[in-house]
C-alpha positions as CSV (number, residue, x, y, z in Angstrom):
1,M,-37.4,-62.3,105.6
2,S,-40.1,-61.4,103.1
3,E,-40.6,-62.1,99.4
4,W,-42.9,-60.4,96.9
5,D,-43.8,-61.7,93.4
6,S,-46.0,-59.5,91.2
7,G,-47.7,-62.6,89.7
8,D,-48.6,-60.5,86.7
9,H,-47.6,-62.6,83.7
10,G,-48.8,-60.8,80.8
11,Y,-50.1,-57.5,79.6
12,D,-50.1,-56.6,75.9
13,G,-48.8,-60.2,75.2
14,G,-45.5,-59.7,77.0
15,T,-43.9,-61.1,80.2
16,D,-43.6,-59.1,83.3
17,Y,-41.7,-60.4,86.3
18,G,-40.9,-58.6,89.6
19,H,-39.2,-60.0,92.7
20,V,-38.3,-58.2,95.9
21,E,-36.6,-59.8,98.9
22,T,-35.7,-58.2,102.3
23,G,-34.4,-59.6,105.5
24,Q,-32.6,-59.0,108.8
25,D,-30.0,-61.0,110.7
26,H,-29.4,-60.6,114.4
27,E,-26.5,-62.4,116.1
28,S,-25.1,-62.0,119.6
29,L,-22.2,-63.4,121.6
30,N,-22.0,-63.6,125.4
31,Q,-18.9,-65.1,126.9
32,L,-18.0,-65.1,130.6
33,H,-14.6,-66.3,131.9
34,E,-13.9,-66.6,135.6
35,V,-10.7,-67.5,137.5
36,N,-10.4,-68.1,141.2
37,A,-7.1,-69.0,142.8
38,A,-5.6,-69.2,146.3
39,D,-2.0,-69.6,147.6
40,N,-1.2,-70.5,151.3
41,N,2.4,-70.8,152.6
42,Y,3.7,-71.7,156.1
43,D,7.3,-72.2,157.2
44,S,9.0,-72.4,160.6
45,N,12.7,-72.4,161.6
46,F,13.8,-73.1,165.2
47,G,17.4,-73.7,166.4
48,V,19.5,-73.9,169.5
49,Y,23.1,-72.9,169.3
50,E,26.1,-73.7,171.5
51,Q,25.1,-75.8,174.5
52,D,28.0,-76.2,176.9
53,S,28.6,-78.3,180.1
54,A,31.8,-78.1,182.2
55,S,32.9,-79.5,185.6
56,A,36.1,-79.4,187.6
57,E,37.2,-81.3,190.7
58,S,40.3,-81.3,192.9
59,T,41.3,-83.2,196.0
60,S,44.3,-82.7,198.2
61,F,45.3,-85.0,201.0
62,D,48.3,-84.5,203.3
63,Q,49.4,-86.6,206.3
64,G,52.3,-86.0,208.6
65,H,54.0,-87.1,211.9
66,H,56.5,-85.1,214.1
67,V,58.6,-86.6,217.0
68,S,61.2,-84.6,219.1
69,V,63.2,-86.2,222.0
70,T,65.6,-84.5,224.4
71,D,68.4,-86.5,226.2
72,A,68.7,-87.5,229.8
73,S,69.5,-84.2,231.4
74,G,66.4,-82.3,230.4
75,A,64.2,-85.1,229.3
76,Q,61.8,-83.6,226.9
77,Y,59.6,-85.6,224.6
78,E,57.4,-84.1,221.8
79,E,55.1,-85.7,219.2
80,S,52.6,-84.3,216.7
81,D,50.3,-85.9,214.1
82,F,48.4,-84.0,211.4
83,T,46.1,-84.7,208.5
84,S,45.0,-82.2,205.9
85,Y,42.2,-82.8,203.4
86,D,40.9,-80.3,200.8
87,H,38.2,-81.0,198.2
88,N,36.9,-78.5,195.6
89,E,34.3,-79.1,192.9
90,A,32.7,-76.7,190.3
91,S,30.2,-77.3,187.4
92,A,28.6,-75.0,184.9
93,D,25.9,-75.5,182.3
94,H,24.6,-73.0,179.8
95,T,22.8,-72.5,176.5
96,F,24.3,-69.6,174.4
97,A,21.4,-68.8,172.1
98,A,17.9,-70.1,171.1
99,E,16.1,-68.7,168.1
100,G,12.9,-69.4,166.3
101,S,10.8,-67.9,163.5
102,E,7.5,-68.6,161.9
103,H,6.0,-67.2,158.7
104,S,2.7,-67.6,157.0
105,S,1.1,-65.9,154.0
106,A,-2.2,-66.3,152.2
107,S,-3.2,-64.7,148.9
108,E,-6.3,-64.9,146.8
109,Y,-6.8,-64.0,143.1
110,N,-10.1,-63.5,141.3
111,E,-10.6,-62.5,137.7
112,L,-13.8,-62.0,135.7
113,E,-13.8,-61.3,132.0
114,A,-17.0,-60.7,130.1
115,L,-17.3,-60.3,126.4
116,Q,-20.6,-59.2,124.7
117,A,-21.0,-58.5,121.0
118,R,-24.0,-58.0,118.8
119,L,-24.1,-58.0,115.0
120,D,-27.2,-56.6,113.3
121,S,-27.5,-56.6,109.5
122,S,-30.3,-56.1,107.0
123,F,-30.5,-56.6,103.3
124,A,-32.8,-56.0,100.4
125,S,-32.7,-57.1,96.8
126,A,-35.1,-56.5,93.9
127,T,-35.3,-57.9,90.3
128,Q,-37.5,-56.6,87.5
129,L,-37.9,-58.1,84.0
130,H,-40.1,-57.1,81.1
131,T,-39.8,-59.0,77.8
132,D,-42.0,-56.9,75.5
133,G,-39.3,-54.4,74.9
134,G,-39.8,-52.7,78.3
135,A,-37.5,-52.1,81.1
136,F,-34.9,-54.6,82.5
137,G,-33.2,-53.9,85.8
138,V,-31.7,-55.5,88.8
139,A,-31.3,-53.7,92.1
140,S,-29.5,-55.0,95.1
141,N,-28.5,-53.6,98.5
């Protein structure tokens, strides 16, 4: 900023006054905004469906005795013994279905915002005063 004053306070017995002022303003704004974010997910799902077990068993046991006799004229004698044994066994095991799944995801997010502004202004003003019947004026910008 500058100022000027004529400093001349009299000619012909009058008053003279002059004043000039000029200046400049400079302003600026810088702003930075940053965002960093991350997201991680993981899940798993495992399952076993329908597990069966079965068994069967059977046993059979038979026993017998046979006797045959003929009388005195043809004397015949007969005898038989028998035993029968059966055993059966069966078993089964199985799993019908097994299933599993896994999932994971990762994401990142970055954001950068910048703002820059500049304001320049200038001004000038002047004042002039004469009291001996001369000029009177004010100028401003």
